[in-house]
N, C-alpha and C positions, 0 to 999 in steps of 0.2 A: 653360441652361433663361433665358429671354427676361425681362427686366423686363415687370413689370405695370402699367396705368395702368387703374385705376379710376375711369369718368367717369359723372357724374350728368347725363343729359342726350344723347337721342339723336335730337334734331332738327335741325335745318338747320346751324348752326354746330357741335354736336358730330361730327355725323357728317362734314361738309364740310372741318373746318377739323383741330380740337384732334385726332379721333381720325386723321386723315390724317398731320397732322405726325409723331404718335408711331409710327404704325404703320410708317409710312416708314422709322423712325429702329431698329426692331427690335423696338418694344412688343408684348405682348397688349395688345390693347384690350377690357377688359370694362364695356360699357355697362351702365347702371342706368337704368330707365324705367318710365314707367307706361304707355305704350301696346303693349297685349298684342301687338297685330297686327306690330308692329314689332321687340318682343322674340322673337317667336317666328321670324319671317324672319331676324333676325340669328343666332338659333341654328342656323336649317335649313340656311343658305346658308354660315353663317362668313365674310361678307365684302359687298361691297357695289360700286359705280360713282360717284365723283364726275367728272362732267364738266365741265371749266374750259371757261367761254365764252371765245375770245378776242375782242379787238376787230374784228379784220380776218371774224369768221363762220365760221372753223374751230372745232371742238369737239376737245378734247384729254380723253381718258378716263382717269384715274388709279384704277386697283383697288385696293380696301383687304380687304387679306385678315387671317385669324389673328385675327377678332375672336368673340366670344361677348356674350351680355347676361342681363342677371337682371332680373324684375321687382320693380320699388321696393316692390310690397306684400308681397315675401317677405323681411320683415327682418331672419330670422336670416340668410339668405344674403348680405344685404347688407353685414349686420356682418361676416360671414367673410372678404368679398373685401376689405373695407376695412381688416380687422385684416392682410392678408397682402400688400397692395397696396406697390409700391415707391413709387407717386405718385398721386394723384388728381387730379381737374378736375370742376368742374361748368360747365355749358352750359344753365343752366334758365330763364333769366330771373327777375327780379326779384319775381314773384310767387311762387315755388316756393323761392326760397332756406332761407326757415327752415325749411320743412318738410325740405328735404336734409341743413341744417345738424344736426338732428335725428338723421337717420341717421350723418352723418359723427361726431357724439360717442357714440353707441352704437357705432361700427365702433374708436373710439377706445379705450374702455373696455377693449374684448377684445383690443383690440393692444396695452395696459400688460399685461394677463395675457400675454400670447404671446412678447412681445417687447419687454419694459419698459424698454429704452434707446433704441429706433430710432424717430426721428421720422417725421413724416408730414406730407408738402408738398401742399395742396390748390390747384390753379392755379384760381382765379376767373376763368372766361372769361365776364364779365357786364359788359355796359356799364350798370353801376350806381357810381355815387360812393359812396366806403366802402363798397364791400362785404364788405371784410376786418370791419369792425365789427358786419356784419348777420348774417355769418356765425358769428362769437365769440359774439354775444348768444344766437343759436339753438342754439348746441352747449351753451353754458352752461343754460339753461334747460332746455334738453331730458335734461339728465343727471340720475340719481338722486342726491339727495343727499349720500351718502357719494362720489360721485366728482367733486364741483362742489372745485374748488380743488387739483385736481391738475394738474400738470404737463402734462397733456395736454390741458391746457381752458386754463393761462394763458399758455401761448405757446411754452415751452420745447421742447414736441415736438411741438405744432401749427403748421405754418408755411400762414399764410393767404396767397397770392399773388394780389396785384391785378396786373390786364392790362390793356392797350387793345386792344381788338377791331375792327381797322380793314378787314378783310376783309368784301366785299359779297356776300352769298347770296342771291338772287331766288328767290321763289316759285315750285316746280317746279309746270307746268302741271297742271291735272288730270287730263285724258286719259294723260301720263306716268306720273305715280304710279297712274294704273288699273294699267296694265302693269307697273309696277315700283315698291313701297312704300319702297325703300330709295335709290333712285339719287337723288342731291343735284345742283345747278348751282352753279359759284360763279364768281367771277373769278379771275384768275391771281395777284393779290395773295397772298402768304402769310405774311408776317412777323407772329410773335408778340411783341410789347412784353410784356414782365412785370415787376413789382418785384423787383429784385436783393436788398433788405432784407427782404423777405418770406420768403425762405426760411430751413429749420431745417437742411435737409440741405443737399446738393451742387446744383449748376446741373445739371439734367437732360441728358446728352449728344445735343441734337436741335441739329440746324444751323440751323433758321430761327426758332429763339426770340433775340430779343434783351430783354437785362436790361439795365434803367435804375437809377439811384439815385433820381430824384425822379420816382415815378411819377403823381403827383397832377398833373403838368406833362402829362405825355401824355394822362391822362386825359381832361383839359381841352381838349389838342389835339384828340382825337378827337368830343368835343360841342360844342366851339365853334368849330370849322373842318371836319370832315369832315362831322359830324350836321347844321351849322347850312347848312352850303354844300348839302348835299343838300335839306333844306326849303326854302330860299330858291328851288332850281330849281322845287320842285313848286309852292309858293305864288305866285311869279311868273308862272311857266309857265301857270298854271289861270288867273290874273288876266287875261293876254296872249290867251291863245286858252282859253275853256272845252272845248272840243273837243279838245285836245291829251290823250294817252292817256299816251305813253314817257315817262321822264325822258329820255332821250338826243333826242327832236323837240322838248321843252321847250327842251332846252339848245340849240337849233339856231337857236332864237329869238334875235335880235341882244339886244335890249333886256334878255331874260332873263339872258342870259349876262353880260352888262355888270353888270347889279345883281344877280345873285348872286357876280359877283366884287368887287363892291366891296364888299358885305357882308363876305364872306372875309377881303378886306383890313383892314378895321376890326378884326374878331375877332383877326386875326393880328396886329396893331400892340398889342392888350390882351395876349394870349398870352405876348407879347416880355417883358412883366414879368417872366416866369421866367426864371430864371439858364440854365436849361437847354436855352433855346428860344431861337434866335437869328432874328431877323426874316427873314434870305436863306433860312433852313432853310424857314422856315413859308410864306414865299413859295415857296417850290419845292413844298412838300407840296401848298399850293394850287392851283398849275398841274397838279400831277399828280392831284391829285382831281377837277379839272374834266374832263381827261382820261377819266379811270375814269368817272364820270358818264357820260360819252358813249358808253360801250361800248352801243350798240344790242343786241348778242347776250343781254346779260344781262336783256330785257324789261320791266326794271324799270319800273312805274308810278308815275303821278302820284299816283294815289289810295294807294296803300302806302304811298310816301314821305310824304306830308303828313297822311295821317289820323289821329285822334285828338289834335285840338287841345288837349283840358285838361292831357294830358301834358306836350305839345310846347311848350306857352305857359307853363308851370309855372315858377315864379321859380328853380329850377336847372337846367332844361334849356336846350336849345341858342341860343335868341334871346333870351329874357329875362335868362338867366344871363351871357350875352355881353355884353349891353348893361350889366349891374353890375359885371362885370370892367373893362369901359369906363369907367366912371361912376367909379369905384374909383382909376383911372389918370388921369383928368382929360383924357382922349380921346374923340373924335368918334364918335359911331355911329349917324347917321342913315340910313346904308344899311341899317343892321339893323333901326332903327324901319320904314324902308318894309318890307321881309320880315314885318314882325310886322303891317303893316299890311293888306298882302296876305292874311295867314293868315286875317285876320278875314272875311274874303271867300271863303274856300274852300269850293266846294261839288261837289268831283268826287266823281264815283261809282265804286262796283266796276262787274264785267262785266256783273251785271243789274240796273244801274242803280239801284241803292240806295247811297244817303250814310252814313255812319258815325254812327249816331245822337249820340251827345255833342258830334259835331262841328255840328249841328244845332243846338244849344242855345248852344253858344258865339258861332254867327252871329247868332243872334237877340239874344243880348245885346248883342252889338256894334250890331246893327240898332238897338235899341230906346233904348240906354243910352250906346253911345260907347264907343270904345276906352279912356279910364280906367278905367270901370267894368270892361273885361275885364282888366284892369292890377290892379286893386285886387283884383277876386274870384275872377278863375281864378289869376291870376299871383302874388297874395299881396304885392301889395305895400303899402307903410304910407307913410302920411302922416306927414310929420315927419322920415323917414330920410332924411338929404341923398341918397344915392344913388337910393334908390328916388324921390325926389321930381325930381332929376335926369331917369330914365329917363321917367318920367309926361311932364315939361315936355318932351322932345326929341319923344317920341312924338307930343305932341300939335302940337308944333309941323311936325313932318313931314306929320301928316295933313291940317293947313290947308294946306300948299305943296301936297300931292300934290290935295286937292281944287280947289286955283286952277288948279292943273296940266290938268287933266282937264276943268274947264270949259271951260276955253281950246279945247280940243279936243273940244268939243261931246259926250264921252260919259260924264261926269258922271252919274248916276244916285243922286238924293235915296231 
């Protein structure tokens, strides 16, 4: 009988990455999801295809078979699946983590009844800092009083394994989804970086899992190198040519590529303060990322990568978080500041010609009150904090330089 993975989340990352990874290693995959159409199709077909989009334009189809699904609303069925799982995982996004944690907690209570000393490891395939803390608190809050303080909750039997998710999964075109609601697209990259210290049981025998001791370093590498670089191409690309649609095409604009590479290099220098991350390896990773961003077959858009300025300009997110990390190390970050300023002019639209509404509010704030107001209001930087003050001052100096530069070119518009 094969080992069983219970996977919360049958979305793009869940289907294209986590499920494919474990199914190819011989695991039965049981999805838990709220999308009734997806749940029913998974149960009817017992599988689906992942289409790998290679840079040369060729497609590789990876069949994922031996899967089934449970509707998240069927709490008793979910509890039973968790109680008998060999391992579990989440791929639901930050907004749903607390709700999923409650289901995990209920499953752990039943698991303690059925298998009193059997630990359960939950791989958190989330691009969320401190995802383990969020889930553990959600488990604790959702438990009945009698179960609180039990070893299933305090960590002896519940392993919460943080990850760094580097796989890029583009949105599947609507016409493709209309033909097949289960098919997903993905890039070839397929390494799952996990926290070696998070496991309570044995590391699962899956070839493409890489366990590391300092997961925080790799989470920050994902956020401040991968996500920062991706966003840099979107914001600099839109500023260079508002008509550009694809990330790959934006990256083909030389000043955009150079600006993104400079920002990534500054962030790499800041990340190299982690003992587990060498500058040489970070530069190699930077170059690999730029090559992956240029994969036109992914069809990734400037709008998708750049949208949601309130989140992407937040204090701990890709741009401001990287600047603060550099400021703590006394390192330069003017190129990242340049990307931040480009973000304040971001007005890309979706296929229907509409902007992301929260982005319009940020741009209006920048236009009416300037970059410093965005840093203090949207990013949450505080006057009197030395690192915050340095970021504010650097962005202001960069803005002044950029304004002079564009005036000289005759394209600066007040």
